[in-house]
C-alpha positions as CSV (number, residue, x, y, z in Angstrom):
1,M,3.2,-21.0,12.5
2,G,5.4,-18.0,13.1
3,L,4.0,-15.0,15.0
4,W,4.3,-11.3,14.4
5,E,5.0,-9.4,17.6
6,K,2.8,-6.3,17.7
7,L,4.7,-3.2,18.8
8,G,1.6,-1.0,19.1
9,L,0.2,2.1,17.4
10,I,3.2,4.3,16.6
11,Y,1.7,7.3,14.8
12,S,-1.6,9.1,14.8
13,P,-2.4,12.4,13.0
14,K,-2.9,15.2,15.4
15,G,-5.5,17.0,13.3
16,T,-3.7,20.3,13.6
17,L,-2.8,20.6,9.9
18,D,-5.6,21.6,7.5
19,W,-4.4,18.9,5.0
20,S,-4.0,16.2,7.7
21,V,-7.2,16.1,9.8
22,S,-7.5,12.3,10.1
23,H,-6.1,9.0,8.8
24,A,-2.6,7.8,8.0
25,T,-3.4,5.1,5.4
26,V,-1.1,2.7,3.4
27,P,2.1,3.4,5.4
28,T,5.1,2.9,3.2
29,A,8.7,2.8,4.6
30,L,11.9,4.2,3.1
31,H,15.2,3.4,4.7
32,L,17.3,6.6,5.1
33,K,20.4,5.4,7.1
34,D,21.3,3.2,10.1
35,D,18.1,2.7,12.1
36,L,16.4,5.8,10.6
37,Y,13.3,5.4,8.4
38,R,10.9,7.7,6.7
39,V,7.3,6.5,6.5
40,Y,5.0,7.9,3.9
41,F,1.2,7.8,4.3
42,S,-2.0,9.1,2.8
43,T,-3.9,11.5,5.1
44,R,-7.3,13.2,4.8
45,N,-8.4,16.8,5.0
46,K,-11.9,17.9,6.3
47,I,-13.6,16.9,3.0
48,N,-11.8,13.5,2.8
49,H,-9.4,14.4,0.0
50,N,-6.0,12.7,0.3
51,Q,-2.4,14.0,0.1
52,V,0.8,12.2,1.1
53,G,2.6,13.1,4.3
54,S,5.5,11.6,6.1
55,I,7.2,11.1,9.4
56,E,10.7,9.9,10.4
57,L,11.5,7.5,13.2
58,D,14.2,5.3,14.7
59,I,13.1,1.8,14.0
60,S,14.7,0.7,17.3
61,N,12.5,3.2,19.2
62,P,9.5,3.7,17.0
63,D,7.2,5.2,19.6
64,I,9.0,8.6,19.2
65,T,8.5,10.6,16.0
66,L,11.7,12.4,15.2
67,R,10.3,14.5,12.4
68,E,6.8,15.2,11.0
69,A,6.3,16.8,7.7
70,Q,4.4,20.1,7.9
71,E,3.5,20.1,4.2
72,P,2.5,17.3,1.8
73,C,5.3,15.7,-0.2
74,L,2.8,14.9,-2.9
75,R,-0.3,17.0,-3.4
76,T,-3.6,16.4,-5.2
77,G,-3.5,17.1,-9.0
78,P,-5.1,20.0,-10.8
79,T,-8.9,20.2,-11.1
80,G,-10.2,17.7,-13.6
81,H,-7.1,15.5,-13.6
82,F,-7.1,11.8,-12.7
83,D,-5.7,12.6,-9.2
84,C,-7.5,15.8,-8.4
85,D,-9.4,14.4,-5.4
86,G,-6.7,12.3,-3.8
87,V,-3.4,10.5,-4.0
88,Y,-2.2,7.4,-2.2
89,G,1.6,6.8,-2.3
90,T,1.8,3.0,-2.2
91,S,5.4,2.2,-3.3
92,V,8.8,4.0,-3.3
93,V,11.8,2.7,-5.2
94,T,15.3,4.1,-5.0
95,T,17.2,4.7,-8.2
96,K,20.5,6.4,-9.0
97,E,18.6,9.3,-10.5
98,G,16.3,9.8,-7.5
99,L,13.3,8.3,-5.7
100,L,10.3,7.1,-7.6
101,M,6.9,7.1,-5.9
102,Y,4.1,5.0,-7.5
103,Y,0.7,6.2,-6.4
104,A,-3.0,5.8,-6.9
105,G,-4.8,8.9,-7.9
106,W,-8.6,9.2,-7.8
107,N,-11.4,11.6,-8.7
108,A,-15.0,11.4,-7.5
109,G,-17.9,10.3,-9.6
110,Q,-21.6,10.2,-9.0
111,R,-23.6,7.9,-6.7
112,G,-20.6,7.5,-4.4
113,L,-18.4,6.1,-7.2
114,F,-14.8,7.1,-7.7
115,Y,-12.3,6.5,-10.6
116,S,-8.7,5.5,-9.9
117,N,-5.6,5.2,-12.1
118,I,-1.8,4.8,-11.4
119,G,0.5,7.8,-11.4
120,L,4.3,8.3,-11.0
121,A,6.2,11.0,-9.2
122,K,9.9,11.6,-8.7
123,S,12.0,13.2,-6.0
124,L,15.4,14.8,-6.4
125,D,15.7,15.9,-2.8
126,G,15.9,12.6,-1.0
127,G,12.1,12.1,-0.8
128,L,11.2,15.4,1.0
129,T,9.1,16.4,-2.1
130,F,7.9,14.6,-5.2
131,Q,7.0,16.0,-8.6
132,R,4.8,14.2,-11.1
133,V,6.6,12.6,-14.0
134,S,3.5,13.0,-16.1
135,S,0.1,14.7,-15.6
136,A,-1.5,11.6,-17.1
137,P,-1.6,8.1,-15.5
138,I,1.2,5.6,-16.3
139,L,-1.5,2.8,-16.1
140,G,-5.2,3.3,-16.4
141,R,-8.5,1.6,-16.9
142,D,-8.9,-0.6,-20.0
143,E,-10.1,-4.0,-21.2
144,I,-7.8,-5.7,-18.6
145,D,-8.9,-3.4,-15.7
146,P,-12.4,-2.2,-16.7
147,W,-13.3,-0.4,-13.4
148,M,-10.2,0.5,-11.5
149,C,-6.4,0.5,-11.7
150,A,-4.8,1.4,-8.4
151,A,-2.4,0.8,-5.4
152,P,0.8,-0.3,-7.2
153,F,3.7,-2.0,-5.4
154,V,6.9,-2.2,-7.4
155,L,10.1,-4.2,-7.1
156,R,13.1,-3.6,-9.3
157,E,14.5,-7.1,-10.1
158,K,17.4,-5.9,-12.3
159,P,18.2,-2.5,-13.9
160,N,16.0,-3.4,-16.9
161,D,13.5,-5.7,-15.2
162,W,10.8,-4.2,-13.0
163,L,7.7,-6.0,-11.6
164,M,4.5,-4.3,-10.4
165,W,1.5,-5.8,-8.6
166,Y,-1.6,-3.6,-8.6
167,I,-5.3,-3.5,-7.8
168,S,-7.4,-4.5,-10.8
169,G,-11.1,-3.4,-10.6
170,L,-13.3,-6.2,-11.9
171,K,-16.8,-4.9,-11.4
172,I,-19.2,-3.0,-9.3
173,E,-22.5,-4.5,-8.0
174,T,-25.4,-2.4,-6.9
175,S,-28.4,-3.3,-4.8
176,G,-30.7,-0.3,-4.3
177,S,-28.5,2.5,-2.9
178,E,-25.8,0.0,-1.9
179,I,-22.6,-0.2,-4.0
180,E,-20.2,-3.1,-3.6
181,S,-16.9,-3.4,-5.5
182,R,-14.9,-6.3,-6.6
183,Y,-11.1,-6.2,-7.2
184,H,-8.1,-8.4,-7.0
185,I,-4.3,-8.2,-7.9
186,K,-2.8,-8.3,-11.4
187,T,0.8,-7.6,-12.6
188,A,2.7,-5.4,-15.0
189,R,6.3,-5.2,-16.2
190,S,8.7,-2.5,-17.2
191,K,12.3,-2.2,-18.5
192,D,12.9,1.3,-16.9
193,G,10.3,1.9,-14.2
194,Y,8.5,4.5,-16.4
195,A,6.8,2.7,-19.3
196,W,4.7,-0.3,-18.2
197,I,3.0,-3.1,-20.0
198,K,0.2,-5.0,-18.3
199,T,0.6,-8.8,-18.4
200,G,-3.1,-9.5,-17.9
201,Q,-2.0,-12.1,-15.4
202,T,-3.9,-12.4,-12.1
203,A,-1.4,-12.8,-9.4
204,I,-3.8,-13.1,-6.4
205,E,-7.3,-14.3,-7.2
206,L,-10.4,-13.6,-5.1
207,E,-11.8,-16.6,-3.3
208,D,-15.5,-17.3,-3.8
209,N,-16.4,-15.8,-0.5
210,E,-14.4,-12.6,-1.0
211,T,-14.9,-9.1,-2.4
212,N,-11.6,-7.3,-2.3
213,I,-7.8,-7.7,-2.2
214,A,-5.9,-4.4,-1.7
215,R,-2.3,-3.1,-1.8
216,V,0.2,-5.9,-1.9
217,S,3.6,-5.9,-0.1
218,A,6.2,-8.3,-1.5
219,V,9.7,-9.2,-0.5
220,K,12.2,-11.3,-2.5
221,V,13.4,-14.5,-0.7
222,S,15.8,-17.2,-1.8
223,Q,13.2,-19.4,-3.6
224,G,10.8,-16.7,-4.8
225,Y,8.6,-14.0,-3.3
226,K,6.7,-13.6,0.0
227,F,3.5,-11.6,-0.1
228,W,1.2,-9.9,2.4
229,Y,-2.1,-8.3,1.4
230,P,-5.4,-7.2,2.9
231,Y,-8.6,-9.0,1.9
232,V,-12.3,-8.7,2.7
233,S,-14.5,-11.8,3.1
234,N,-18.3,-11.9,3.0
235,A,-18.2,-13.5,6.5
236,V,-16.3,-10.7,8.2
237,K,-16.9,-7.7,5.9
238,A,-13.7,-6.0,7.2
239,Y,-10.1,-6.2,6.2
240,R,-7.8,-9.0,7.4
241,I,-4.2,-9.6,6.4
242,G,-3.3,-12.7,4.3
243,H,-0.1,-13.9,2.9
244,G,1.3,-16.2,0.2
245,F,4.2,-17.3,-1.8
246,S,5.2,-17.3,-5.5
247,E,8.2,-18.7,-7.3
248,D,7.9,-16.4,-10.3
249,G,6.0,-13.4,-8.8
250,E,3.2,-13.9,-11.4
251,T,1.0,-16.5,-9.6
252,V,0.7,-16.5,-5.8
253,T,-0.3,-19.5,-3.7
254,R,-2.3,-18.2,-0.8
255,N,-1.8,-19.4,2.8
256,D,-3.8,-16.9,4.8
257,S,-4.5,-19.1,7.8
258,S,-0.8,-19.1,8.8
259,V,-0.1,-15.3,8.4
260,G,0.5,-15.0,12.2
261,I,-1.2,-11.6,12.8
262,T,-4.8,-10.6,13.2
263,T,-7.1,-8.1,15.0
264,S,-6.6,-7.3,18.6
265,K,-9.3,-7.9,21.3
266,S,-9.8,-4.1,21.7
267,G,-8.4,-0.8,20.6
268,W,-7.4,0.8,17.3
269,D,-7.0,-2.5,15.4
270,S,-9.8,-4.5,16.9
271,E,-12.2,-4.3,14.0
272,A,-9.9,-4.5,11.0
273,I,-6.2,-5.0,10.2
274,T,-5.1,-3.8,6.8
275,Y,-2.6,-2.3,4.3
276,P,0.6,-4.1,5.4
277,H,4.0,-2.9,4.3
278,V,6.8,-5.5,5.1
279,F,10.5,-4.7,5.0
280,L,13.7,-6.2,6.3
281,H,15.9,-4.4,8.8
282,K,18.8,-6.3,10.4
283,E,17.5,-9.5,12.0
284,Y,13.8,-8.7,11.8
285,Y,11.1,-8.2,9.2
286,Y,8.9,-5.3,10.2
287,M,5.3,-4.7,9.2
288,L,3.6,-1.3,9.1
289,Y,-0.1,-1.6,9.0
290,N,-3.5,0.1,9.6
291,G,-6.4,-0.8,11.8
292,N,-10.0,0.3,12.1
293,E,-11.7,2.4,9.4
294,Y,-8.9,2.3,6.9
295,G,-6.3,3.9,9.1
296,R,-8.4,6.5,10.9
297,D,-6.3,6.3,14.0
298,G,-2.9,6.0,12.3
299,F,-0.6,3.1,11.8
300,G,1.1,0.5,13.9
301,L,4.2,-1.7,13.7
302,A,4.9,-5.4,14.2
303,R,8.0,-7.5,13.7
304,C,8.9,-11.1,13.0
305,P,12.4,-12.8,13.1
306,R,14.2,-12.8,9.8
307,S,14.7,-16.6,10.0
308,C,11.0,-17.1,10.3
309,I,10.2,-15.4,7.0
310,E,13.2,-16.7,5.0
311,D,13.0,-20.3,6.2
312,H,9.3,-20.3,5.2
313,S,8.4,-21.3,8.8
314,C,5.8,-18.4,8.9
């Protein structure tokens, strides 16, 4: 089993910006040039509404933040829209026409419920700001996803072949005042990255003792796809990271026990480890991830040798 080397907590919100009081959730990397990366993340204001911020760092010296955005690059939507209470930027794809950010937008319901759909925004300034492609979702709730449609991760296979993995809400169970959700991962396909068709195919199924599987991170390897994803079991009731493999991207074989990374004995990721984003840079695969309380303290970084991932030895 290969082992991810933890490099520590690399970014925490300072709480000095009114739109970024706490949390840096679902970190998502964009390669700019050389060793320079921009990391997008969802952050919370004082009433827990989310907007997307970013930092820039040198991946060879990630402890130092080179630039921190002073304004959100993607703001909440207008009142009453599907994304008026929060946005989570969960996947960024580079195209010749600009950058596309796929995001989950949510609005609050009653009894602690919330409603989530998938939106799309585009940047023409290199990812410093994003504007919505549509004020409506590009994918939403329906017979395939009756409760929730959220947290997309997108790979462009060819110019006219795009593949998305997203959270599919199955049901909500209530016991008194307690509400417990159930969701797993389904797929959708597109020819242009804008118009999507759901396949109805479940890519990553919940095990009998699990309640949730959240935002997927996938990389293409020679024989198929490697996946990392956070899941919650009834035994632990907090996120852990699992991983799996798929030849076609549609059906994932899970192998969570050999993921090679888990919670620390103490500190910011001692209770939970979640929302991984894995990307290749030179001779390492890097993993951005969150820890306790859904990224309350920020996000950390780990790395694993390229050969380990691509030779299927971890």
